C-alpha positions, 0 to 999 in steps of 0.5 A: 500499500505505501509502495503504491502511494509512492508511485502515485505521488511520483505519477503527480510529480511527472505530471505537474513537470510536463504540464509546466513545461508543455507545448502545443502540437499545432505549433510544432514546438515539441521535443521529440525525444522519448518520455521518461517513463518507466514501469513502475512509476507509470502505475495509476490508481485504475479507479481514478484519473488525475486532474489535467490542466485545461490547456493540456486536455485541449491538447489532448482532444486535439492529438485524438481528434488528428487521430480518427482511428481512436474515435471513428468507428467507421474509420478502415483501421478502428478495428486494428489494433496495431494501428490503434496502438500505435496512435496511442503511443503517438498521443503518449509520446507528444504528451510525455504521458502514459498511454494507460493515464491518456486512454483513462483520461480520454474515456472519462471526458467521453463520459462527461461529455456524454453526460452533459449532452444528455442533459441538454437534450432534456427539458430544462422547464421548471416541471421537468423532474429529470432536471431536478434529480 
């Protein structure tokens, strides 16, 4: 348990350092060296994601948007594990964060989007019980 807490602290520290030095892909300012992440230090509690700055979240969304095979079910290589894994590795390299963390963050963002989209679709009249719950 103590070693798990230590790994979590190390990952949080790395995320903070990376966010402090982050750039955006569309400006072509990336340092192309491999991210410094080792197996033990990248294990993150699978029940939650760590906070990410607004700019970094937008950067993640843009990187995924540019890789249709990660989100478009009709893309020719959507079902190709090799292409999808390579796309996630590319995003991981550019973000300088572990793939598993980014995948959990993306799933969380998708869930938040669906939840908000569902609420917006409901009537916002005062008498609508679903809005008050």
